[in-house]
Biopython code that builds the backbone (N, CA, C, O; Angstrom):
import numpy as np
from Bio.PDB.StructureBuilder import StructureBuilder

atoms = [
    (1, "UNK", "N", (8.548, -5.756, 11.051)),
    (1, "UNK", "CA", (7.935, -5.286, 9.821)),
    (1, "UNK", "C", (7.746, -6.492, 8.892)),
    (1, "UNK", "O", (8.668, -7.281, 8.685)),
    (2, "UNK", "N", (6.544, -6.619, 8.340)),
    (2, "UNK", "CA", (6.253, -7.737, 7.449)),
    (2, "UNK", "C", (6.872, -7.492, 6.068)),
    (2, "UNK", "O", (7.286, -6.377, 5.752)),
    (3, "UNK", "N", (6.926, -8.526, 5.274)),
    (3, "UNK", "CA", (7.449, -8.424, 3.914)),
    (3, "UNK", "C", (6.638, -7.423, 3.096)),
    (3, "UNK", "O", (7.205, -6.623, 2.352)),
    (4, "UNK", "N", (5.314, -7.464, 3.233)),
    (4, "UNK", "CA", (4.467, -6.546, 2.472)),
    (4, "UNK", "C", (4.707, -5.106, 2.921)),
    (4, "UNK", "O", (4.803, -4.205, 2.088)),
    (5, "UNK", "N", (4.803, -4.886, 4.235)),
    (5, "UNK", "CA", (5.088, -3.537, 4.737)),
    (5, "UNK", "C", (6.414, -3.018, 4.188)),
    (5, "UNK", "O", (6.519, -1.865, 3.769)),
    (6, "UNK", "N", (7.422, -3.885, 4.197)),
    (6, "UNK", "CA", (8.740, -3.490, 3.676)),
    (6, "UNK", "C", (8.655, -3.146, 2.198)),
    (6, "UNK", "O", (9.227, -2.147, 1.762)),
    (7, "UNK", "N", (7.950, -3.960, 1.423)),
    (7, "UNK", "CA", (7.814, -3.702, -0.013)),
    (7, "UNK", "C", (7.087, -2.386, -0.290)),
    (7, "UNK", "O", (7.486, -1.630, -1.176)),
    (8, "UNK", "N", (6.029, -2.115, 0.461)),
    (8, "UNK", "CA", (5.278, -0.866, 0.272)),
    (8, "UNK", "C", (6.164, 0.328, 0.633)),
    (8, "UNK", "O", (6.205, 1.322, -0.091)),
    (9, "UNK", "N", (6.861, 0.220, 1.742)),
    (9, "UNK", "CA", (7.744, 1.308, 2.180)),
    (9, "UNK", "C", (8.824, 1.584, 1.138)),
    (9, "UNK", "O", (9.097, 2.742, 0.820)),
    (10, "UNK", "N", (9.433, 0.538, 0.609)),
    (10, "UNK", "CA", (10.461, 0.706, -0.417)),
    (10, "UNK", "C", (9.863, 1.293, -1.698)),
    (10, "UNK", "O", (10.494, 2.123, -2.353)),
    (11, "UNK", "N", (8.658, 0.867, -2.053)),
    (11, "UNK", "CA", (7.992, 1.401, -3.240)),
    (11, "UNK", "C", (7.742, 2.906, -3.089)),
    (11, "UNK", "O", (8.035, 3.682, -3.998)),
    (12, "UNK", "N", (7.205, 3.308, -1.948)),
    (12, "UNK", "CA", (6.924, 4.728, -1.706)),
    (12, "UNK", "C", (8.214, 5.530, -1.752)),
    (12, "UNK", "O", (8.267, 6.603, -2.354)),
    (13, "UNK", "N", (9.245, 5.009, -1.120)),
    (13, "UNK", "CA", (10.527, 5.717, -1.091)),
    (13, "UNK", "C", (11.100, 5.885, -2.496)),
    (13, "UNK", "O", (11.510, 6.983, -2.874)),
    (14, "UNK", "N", (11.129, 4.814, -3.259)),
    (14, "UNK", "CA", (11.756, 4.884, -4.588)),
    (14, "UNK", "C", (10.892, 5.618, -5.612)),
    (14, "UNK", "O", (11.414, 6.200, -6.562)),
    (15, "UNK", "N", (9.600, 5.594, -5.425)),
    (15, "UNK", "CA", (8.708, 6.205, -6.410)),
    (15, "UNK", "C", (8.361, 7.657, -6.124)),
    (15, "UNK", "O", (8.149, 8.435, -7.054)),
    (16, "UNK", "N", (8.301, 8.033, -4.851)),
    (16, "UNK", "CA", (7.731, 9.334, -4.517)),
    (16, "UNK", "C", (8.560, 10.213, -3.588)),
    (16, "UNK", "O", (8.358, 11.427, -3.570)),
    (17, "UNK", "N", (9.477, 9.652, -2.823)),
    (17, "UNK", "CA", (10.108, 10.439, -1.763)),
    (17, "UNK", "C", (11.535, 10.884, -2.070)),
    (17, "UNK", "O", (12.295, 11.197, -1.153)),
    (18, "UNK", "N", (11.894, 10.913, -3.311)),
    (18, "UNK", "CA", (13.245, 11.347, -3.651)),
    (18, "UNK", "C", (13.314, 12.846, -3.926)),
    (18, "UNK", "O", (14.311, 13.334, -4.457)),
    (19, "UNK", "N", (12.266, 13.574, -3.570)),
    (19, "UNK", "CA", (12.202, 14.996, -3.887)),
    (19, "UNK", "C", (12.236, 15.884, -2.642)),
    (19, "UNK", "O", (11.615, 16.946, -2.611)),
    (20, "UNK", "N", (12.958, 15.446, -1.631)),
    (20, "UNK", "CA", (13.095, 16.283, -0.453)),
    (20, "UNK", "C", (12.138, 15.972, 0.673)),
    (20, "UNK", "O", (12.255, 16.565, 1.745)),
    (21, "UNK", "N", (11.194, 15.066, 0.477)),
    (21, "UNK", "CA", (10.299, 14.665, 1.563)),
    (21, "UNK", "C", (11.021, 13.659, 2.453)),
    (21, "UNK", "O", (12.219, 13.423, 2.296)),
    (22, "UNK", "N", (10.296, 13.081, 3.369)),
    (22, "UNK", "CA", (10.872, 12.080, 4.258)),
    (22, "UNK", "C", (11.465, 10.939, 3.456)),
    (22, "UNK", "O", (10.969, 10.609, 2.379)),
    (23, "UNK", "N", (12.511, 10.342, 3.968)),
    (23, "UNK", "CA", (13.083, 9.161, 3.332)),
    (23, "UNK", "C", (12.524, 7.932, 4.009)),
    (23, "UNK", "O", (11.905, 8.026, 5.069)),
    (24, "UNK", "N", (12.740, 6.776, 3.400)),
    (24, "UNK", "CA", (12.176, 5.559, 3.978)),
    (24, "UNK", "C", (12.681, 5.321, 5.394)),
    (24, "UNK", "O", (11.981, 4.719, 6.208)),
    (25, "UNK", "N", (13.889, 5.786, 5.696)),
    (25, "UNK", "CA", (14.395, 5.640, 7.051)),
    (25, "UNK", "C", (13.564, 6.416, 8.050)),
    (25, "UNK", "O", (13.518, 6.061, 9.228)),
    (26, "UNK", "N", (12.903, 7.475, 7.594)),
    (26, "UNK", "CA", (12.065, 8.298, 8.456)),
    (26, "UNK", "C", (10.586, 7.938, 8.324)),
    (26, "UNK", "O", (9.767, 8.408, 9.114)),
    (27, "UNK", "N", (10.237, 7.122, 7.351)),
    (27, "UNK", "CA", (8.840, 6.803, 7.067)),
    (27, "UNK", "C", (8.389, 5.632, 7.928)),
    (27, "UNK", "O", (8.764, 4.485, 7.684)),
    (28, "UNK", "N", (7.588, 5.934, 8.928)),
    (28, "UNK", "CA", (7.052, 4.923, 9.829)),
    (28, "UNK", "C", (5.921, 4.170, 9.142)),
    (28, "UNK", "O", (5.239, 4.716, 8.275)),
    (29, "UNK", "N", (5.724, 2.914, 9.532)),
    (29, "UNK", "CA", (4.601, 2.154, 8.975)),
    (29, "UNK", "C", (3.272, 2.687, 9.486)),
    (29, "UNK", "O", (2.216, 2.308, 8.981)),
    (30, "UNK", "N", (3.318, 3.571, 10.492)),
    (30, "UNK", "CA", (2.114, 4.198, 11.035)),
    (30, "UNK", "C", (1.916, 5.628, 10.523)),
    (30, "UNK", "O", (0.947, 6.289, 10.897)),
    (31, "UNK", "N", (2.833, 6.110, 9.665)),
    (31, "UNK", "CA", (2.717, 7.471, 9.137)),
    (31, "UNK", "C", (1.468, 7.594, 8.271)),
    (31, "UNK", "O", (1.100, 6.657, 7.563)),
    (32, "UNK", "N", (0.822, 8.749, 8.332)),
    (32, "UNK", "CA", (-0.392, 9.003, 7.568)),
    (32, "UNK", "C", (-0.042, 9.225, 6.099)),
    (32, "UNK", "O", (0.467, 10.283, 5.729)),
    (33, "UNK", "N", (-0.315, 8.232, 5.273)),
    (33, "UNK", "CA", (0.027, 8.319, 3.851)),
    (33, "UNK", "C", (-0.754, 9.414, 3.143)),
    (33, "UNK", "O", (-0.303, 9.946, 2.128)),
    (34, "UNK", "N", (-1.914, 9.751, 3.669)),
    (34, "UNK", "CA", (-2.743, 10.762, 3.021)),
    (34, "UNK", "C", (-2.177, 12.166, 3.194)),
    (34, "UNK", "O", (-2.609, 13.094, 2.511)),
    (35, "UNK", "N", (-1.210, 12.334, 4.103)),
    (35, "UNK", "CA", (-0.526, 13.615, 4.245)),
    (35, "UNK", "C", (0.837, 13.617, 3.560)),
    (35, "UNK", "O", (1.453, 14.670, 3.392)),
    (36, "UNK", "N", (1.302, 12.434, 3.167)),
    (36, "UNK", "CA", (2.609, 12.313, 2.531)),
    (36, "UNK", "C", (2.475, 12.263, 1.013)),
    (36, "UNK", "O", (3.275, 12.860, 0.292)),
    (37, "UNK", "N", (1.456, 11.545, 0.531)),
    (37, "UNK", "CA", (1.246, 11.363, -0.907)),
    (37, "UNK", "C", (0.028, 12.150, -1.362)),
    (37, "UNK", "O", (-0.932, 12.317, -0.609)),
    (38, "UNK", "N", (0.073, 12.632, -2.597)),
    (38, "UNK", "CA", (-1.122, 13.280, -3.129)),
    (38, "UNK", "C", (-2.029, 12.218, -3.755)),
    (38, "UNK", "O", (-1.651, 11.049, -3.841)),
    (39, "UNK", "N", (-3.202, 12.617, -4.182)),
    (39, "UNK", "CA", (-4.197, 11.648, -4.660)),
    (39, "UNK", "C", (-3.719, 10.876, -5.890)),
    (39, "UNK", "O", (-4.001, 9.684, -6.013)),
    (40, "UNK", "N", (-3.013, 11.523, -6.783)),
    (40, "UNK", "CA", (-2.512, 10.814, -7.967)),
    (40, "UNK", "C", (-1.434, 9.804, -7.600)),
    (40, "UNK", "O", (-1.367, 8.725, -8.190)),
    (41, "UNK", "N", (-0.600, 10.141, -6.641)),
    (41, "UNK", "CA", (0.416, 9.191, -6.187)),
    (41, "UNK", "C", (-0.235, 7.978, -5.527)),
    (41, "UNK", "O", (0.209, 6.847, -5.723)),
    (42, "UNK", "N", (-1.274, 8.215, -4.756)),
    (42, "UNK", "CA", (-1.977, 7.102, -4.114)),
    (42, "UNK", "C", (-2.608, 6.194, -5.171)),
    (42, "UNK", "O", (-2.512, 4.971, -5.074)),
    (43, "UNK", "N", (-3.247, 6.781, -6.169)),
    (43, "UNK", "CA", (-3.840, 5.969, -7.241)),
    (43, "UNK", "C", (-2.778, 5.176, -7.996)),
    (43, "UNK", "O", (-2.968, 3.996, -8.290)),
    (44, "UNK", "N", (-1.666, 5.826, -8.306)),
    (44, "UNK", "CA", (-0.578, 5.130, -9.004)),
    (44, "UNK", "C", (-0.061, 3.977, -8.161)),
    (44, "UNK", "O", (0.171, 2.880, -8.671)),
    (45, "UNK", "N", (0.119, 4.229, -6.862)),
    (45, "UNK", "CA", (0.593, 3.185, -5.958)),
    (45, "UNK", "C", (-0.390, 2.016, -5.925)),
    (45, "UNK", "O", (0.018, 0.857, -5.995)),
    (46, "UNK", "N", (-1.685, 2.322, -5.818)),
    (46, "UNK", "CA", (-2.689, 1.256, -5.765)),
    (46, "UNK", "C", (-2.699, 0.422, -7.038)),
    (46, "UNK", "O", (-2.808, -0.803, -6.977)),
    (47, "UNK", "N", (-2.589, 1.072, -8.185)),
    (47, "UNK", "CA", (-2.543, 0.329, -9.447)),
    (47, "UNK", "C", (-1.335, -0.597, -9.494)),
    (47, "UNK", "O", (-1.450, -1.747, -9.918)),
    (48, "UNK", "N", (-0.185, -0.106, -9.065)),
    (48, "UNK", "CA", (1.014, -0.937, -9.048)),
    (48, "UNK", "C", (0.903, -2.081, -8.043)),
    (48, "UNK", "O", (1.326, -3.203, -8.322)),
    (49, "UNK", "N", (0.329, -1.792, -6.866)),
    (49, "UNK", "CA", (0.173, -2.843, -5.860)),
    (49, "UNK", "C", (-0.855, -3.885, -6.290)),
    (49, "UNK", "O", (-0.686, -5.072, -6.010)),
    (50, "UNK", "N", (-1.915, -3.453, -6.967)),
    (50, "UNK", "CA", (-2.886, -4.416, -7.504)),
    (50, "UNK", "C", (-2.191, -5.389, -8.449)),
    (50, "UNK", "O", (-2.429, -6.596, -8.398)),
    (51, "UNK", "N", (-1.350, -4.866, -9.290)),
    (51, "UNK", "CA", (-0.624, -5.704, -10.243)),
    (51, "UNK", "C", (0.388, -6.608, -9.537)),
    (51, "UNK", "O", (0.466, -7.804, -9.819)),
    (52, "UNK", "N", (1.148, -6.035, -8.632)),
    (52, "UNK", "CA", (2.194, -6.789, -7.939)),
    (52, "UNK", "C", (1.625, -7.916, -7.087)),
    (52, "UNK", "O", (2.190, -9.008, -7.048)),
    (53, "UNK", "N", (0.512, -7.660, -6.404)),
    (53, "UNK", "CA", (-0.042, -8.640, -5.471)),
    (53, "UNK", "C", (-1.276, -9.372, -6.009)),
    (53, "UNK", "O", (-1.903, -10.146, -5.285)),
    (54, "UNK", "N", (-1.622, -9.131, -7.267)),
    (54, "UNK", "CA", (-2.751, -9.806, -7.918)),
    (54, "UNK", "C", (-4.038, -9.656, -7.099)),
    (54, "UNK", "O", (-4.737, -10.629, -6.815)),
    (55, "UNK", "N", (-4.324, -8.409, -6.733)),
    (55, "UNK", "CA", (-5.544, -8.100, -5.993)),
    (55, "UNK", "C", (-6.329, -7.055, -6.767)),
    (55, "UNK", "O", (-5.819, -6.459, -7.716)),
    (56, "UNK", "N", (-7.561, -6.839, -6.359)),
    (56, "UNK", "CA", (-8.403, -5.793, -6.929)),
    (56, "UNK", "C", (-8.955, -4.966, -5.781)),
    (56, "UNK", "O", (-9.573, -5.496, -4.859)),
    (57, "UNK", "N", (-8.725, -3.657, -5.848)),
    (57, "UNK", "CA", (-9.249, -2.746, -4.833)),
    (57, "UNK", "C", (-10.537, -2.141, -5.374)),
    (57, "UNK", "O", (-10.534, -1.452, -6.394)),
    (58, "UNK", "N", (-11.636, -2.409, -4.676)),
    (58, "UNK", "CA", (-12.927, -1.862, -5.077)),
    (58, "UNK", "C", (-13.018, -0.394, -4.653)),
    (58, "UNK", "O", (-12.350, 0.035, -3.711)),
    (59, "UNK", "N", (-13.847, 0.360, -5.356)),
    (59, "UNK", "CA", (-14.035, 1.772, -5.017)),
    (59, "UNK", "C", (-14.462, 1.953, -3.558)),
    (59, "UNK", "O", (-14.052, 2.912, -2.905)),
    (60, "UNK", "N", (-15.274, 1.043, -3.054)),
    (60, "UNK", "CA", (-15.749, 1.156, -1.673)),
    (60, "UNK", "C", (-14.618, 0.950, -0.659)),
    (60, "UNK", "O", (-14.781, 1.256, 0.522)),
    (61, "UNK", "N", (-13.489, 0.439, -1.109)),
    (61, "UNK", "CA", (-12.354, 0.178, -0.219)),
    (61, "UNK", "C", (-11.325, 1.309, -0.237)),
    (61, "UNK", "O", (-10.290, 1.213, 0.423)),
    (62, "UNK", "N", (-11.595, 2.353, -0.971)),
    (62, "UNK", "CA", (-10.672, 3.492, -1.056)),
    (62, "UNK", "C", (-10.887, 4.430, 0.128)),
    (62, "UNK", "O", (-11.332, 5.566, -0.035)),
    (63, "UNK", "N", (-10.566, 3.938, 1.316)),
    (63, "UNK", "CA", (-10.779, 4.705, 2.543)),
    (63, "UNK", "C", (-9.509, 4.691, 3.389)),
    (63, "UNK", "O", (-8.671, 3.803, 3.234)),
    (64, "UNK", "N", (-9.362, 5.668, 4.282)),
    (64, "UNK", "CA", (-8.206, 5.668, 5.185)),
    (64, "UNK", "C", (-8.138, 4.429, 6.077)),
    (64, "UNK", "O", (-7.059, 4.038, 6.521)),
    (65, "UNK", "N", (-9.290, 3.816, 6.336)),
    (65, "UNK", "CA", (-9.292, 2.602, 7.160)),
    (65, "UNK", "C", (-8.466, 1.492, 6.519)),
    (65, "UNK", "O", (-7.852, 0.689, 7.221)),
    (66, "UNK", "N", (-8.451, 1.447, 5.207)),
    (66, "UNK", "CA", (-7.693, 0.422, 4.488)),
    (66, "UNK", "C", (-6.357, 0.942, 3.976)),
    (66, "UNK", "O", (-5.393, 0.181, 3.892)),
    (67, "UNK", "N", (-6.284, 2.215, 3.635)),
    (67, "UNK", "CA", (-5.135, 2.726, 2.900)),
    (67, "UNK", "C", (-4.379, 3.840, 3.606)),
    (67, "UNK", "O", (-3.459, 4.413, 3.023)),
    (68, "UNK", "N", (-4.737, 4.163, 4.837)),
    (68, "UNK", "CA", (-4.206, 5.343, 5.502)),
    (68, "UNK", "C", (-2.757, 5.255, 5.940)),
    (68, "UNK", "O", (-2.082, 6.280, 6.033)),
    (69, "UNK", "N", (-2.264, 4.057, 6.211)),
    (69, "UNK", "CA", (-0.879, 3.874, 6.637)),
    (69, "UNK", "C", (-0.304, 2.655, 5.926)),
    (69, "UNK", "O", (-1.041, 1.846, 5.363)),
    (70, "UNK", "N", (1.002, 2.536, 5.959)),
    (70, "UNK", "CA", (1.640, 1.349, 5.372)),
    (70, "UNK", "C", (1.138, 0.098, 6.086)),
    (70, "UNK", "O", (0.866, -0.915, 5.443)),
    (71, "UNK", "N", (1.015, 0.162, 7.391)),
    (71, "UNK", "CA", (0.550, -0.999, 8.157)),
    (71, "UNK", "C", (-0.859, -1.407, 7.736)),
    (71, "UNK", "O", (-1.109, -2.584, 7.473)),
    (72, "UNK", "N", (-1.776, -0.450, 7.671)),
    (72, "UNK", "CA", (-3.157, -0.772, 7.259)),
    (72, "UNK", "C", (-3.200, -1.294, 5.831)),
    (72, "UNK", "O", (-3.934, -2.236, 5.533)),
    (73, "UNK", "N", (-2.423, -0.692, 4.958)),
    (73, "UNK", "CA", (-2.403, -1.118, 3.562)),
    (73, "UNK", "C", (-1.857, -2.541, 3.435)),
    (73, "UNK", "O", (-2.391, -3.346, 2.672)),
    (74, "UNK", "N", (-0.804, -2.849, 4.173)),
    (74, "UNK", "CA", (-0.234, -4.205, 4.147)),
    (74, "UNK", "C", (-1.234, -5.230, 4.685)),
    (74, "UNK", "O", (-1.378, -6.317, 4.125)),
    (75, "UNK", "N", (-1.919, -4.881, 5.766)),
    (75, "UNK", "CA", (-2.944, -5.782, 6.318)),
    (75, "UNK", "C", (-4.079, -5.987, 5.320)),
    (75, "UNK", "O", (-4.594, -7.095, 5.174)),
    (76, "UNK", "N", (-4.463, -4.920, 4.642)),
    (76, "UNK", "CA", (-5.513, -4.984, 3.625)),
    (76, "UNK", "C", (-5.096, -5.916, 2.484)),
    (76, "UNK", "O", (-5.878, -6.766, 2.058)),
    (77, "UNK", "N", (-3.873, -5.759, 1.993)),
    (77, "UNK", "CA", (-3.375, -6.621, 0.913)),
    (77, "UNK", "C", (-3.344, -8.068, 1.371)),
    (77, "UNK", "O", (-3.746, -8.961, 0.625)),
    (78, "UNK", "N", (-2.873, -8.313, 2.584)),
    (78, "UNK", "CA", (-2.822, -9.677, 3.106)),
    (78, "UNK", "C", (-4.213, -10.290, 3.177)),
    (78, "UNK", "O", (-4.399, -11.447, 2.800)),
    (79, "UNK", "N", (-5.204, -9.517, 3.663)),
    (79, "UNK", "CA", (-6.588, -10.025, 3.719)),
    (79, "UNK", "C", (-7.114, -10.341, 2.317)),
    (79, "UNK", "O", (-7.767, -11.364, 2.112)),
    (80, "UNK", "N", (-6.828, -9.463, 1.355)),
    (80, "UNK", "CA", (-7.284, -9.691, -0.022)),
    (80, "UNK", "C", (-6.661, -10.969, -0.583)),
    (80, "UNK", "O", (-7.343, -11.753, -1.243)),
    (81, "UNK", "N", (-5.387, -11.179, -0.328)),
    (81, "UNK", "CA", (-4.726, -12.385, -0.810)),
    (81, "UNK", "C", (-5.286, -13.625, -0.137)),
    (81, "UNK", "O", (-5.504, -14.642, -0.794)),
    (82, "UNK", "N", (-5.522, -13.550, 1.170)),
    (82, "UNK", "CA", (-6.098, -14.684, 1.891)),
    (82, "UNK", "C", (-7.499, -15.021, 1.373)),
    (82, "UNK", "O", (-7.851, -16.193, 1.233)),
    (83, "UNK", "N", (-8.287, -13.995, 1.095)),
    (83, "UNK", "CA", (-9.632, -14.221, 0.554)),
    (83, "UNK", "C", (-9.563, -14.901, -0.798)),
    (83, "UNK", "O", (-10.373, -15.777, -1.100)),
    (84, "UNK", "N", (-8.599, -14.500, -1.610)),
    (84, "UNK", "CA", (-8.445, -15.113, -2.927)),
    (84, "UNK", "C", (-8.070, -16.580, -2.800)),
    (84, "UNK", "O", (-8.564, -17.415, -3.558)),
    (85, "UNK", "N", (-7.196, -16.902, -1.845)),
    (85, "UNK", "CA", (-6.798, -18.281, -1.624)),
    (85, "UNK", "C", (-7.988, -19.103, -1.155)),
    (85, "UNK", "O", (-8.188, -20.225, -1.620)),
    (86, "UNK", "N", (-8.782, -18.554, -0.234)),
    (86, "UNK", "CA", (-9.953, -19.268, 0.284)),
    (86, "UNK", "C", (-10.995, -19.515, -0.812)),
    (86, "UNK", "O", (-11.734, -20.499, -0.762)),
    (87, "UNK", "N", (-11.049, -18.619, -1.797)),
    (87, "UNK", "CA", (-11.992, -18.771, -2.893)),
    (87, "UNK", "C", (-11.410, -19.610, -4.033)),
    (87, "UNK", "O", (-12.079, -19.855, -5.037)),
    (88, "UNK", "N", (-10.162, -20.045, -3.868)),
    (88, "UNK", "CA", (-9.535, -20.850, -4.893)),
    (88, "UNK", "C", (-9.004, -20.059, -6.060)),
    (88, "UNK", "O", (-8.718, -20.624, -7.116)),
    (89, "UNK", "N", (-8.869, -18.757, -5.886)),
    (89, "UNK", "CA", (-8.339, -17.908, -6.951)),
    (89, "UNK", "C", (-6.832, -17.766, -6.768)),
    (89, "UNK", "O", (-6.326, -17.920, -5.656)),
    (90, "UNK", "N", (-6.113, -17.474, -7.847)),
    (90, "UNK", "CA", (-4.677, -17.265, -7.685)),
    (90, "UNK", "C", (-4.418, -16.050, -6.812)),
    (90, "UNK", "O", (-5.098, -15.031, -6.937)),
    (91, "UNK", "N", (-3.438, -16.155, -5.930)),
    (91, "UNK", "CA", (-3.128, -15.024, -5.042)),
    (91, "UNK", "C", (-2.270, -14.062, -5.786)),
    (91, "UNK", "O", (-1.883, -13.030, -5.239)),
]
sb = StructureBuilder()
sb.init_structure("model")
sb.init_model(0)
sb.init_chain("A")
sb.init_seg("    ")
for serial, (resi, resn, name, xyz) in enumerate(atoms, 1):
    if name == "N":
        sb.init_residue(resn, " ", resi, " ")
    sb.init_atom(name, np.array(xyz, "f"), 0.0, 1.0, " ", f" {name:<3s}", serial, name[0])
structure = sb.get_structure()
């Protein structure tokens, strides 16, 4: 598990899963986040991750292909950070 995957998993657990849903120990990086979190939780998570990782998620990127699992989301964040570095922007 990558550092970003671990951070996302811990964020979801501490922010959203303390109400009887799966715990982080049960939350796979391949679990479908769209069935675990509601739309407001996903938006809140994205806003926090944008701030934490200094990235910007465009409306066109709000798809399950990028955000559907912890693994996909971590890969998406890593690509965004790499693109920022290649463009000379702060990561």
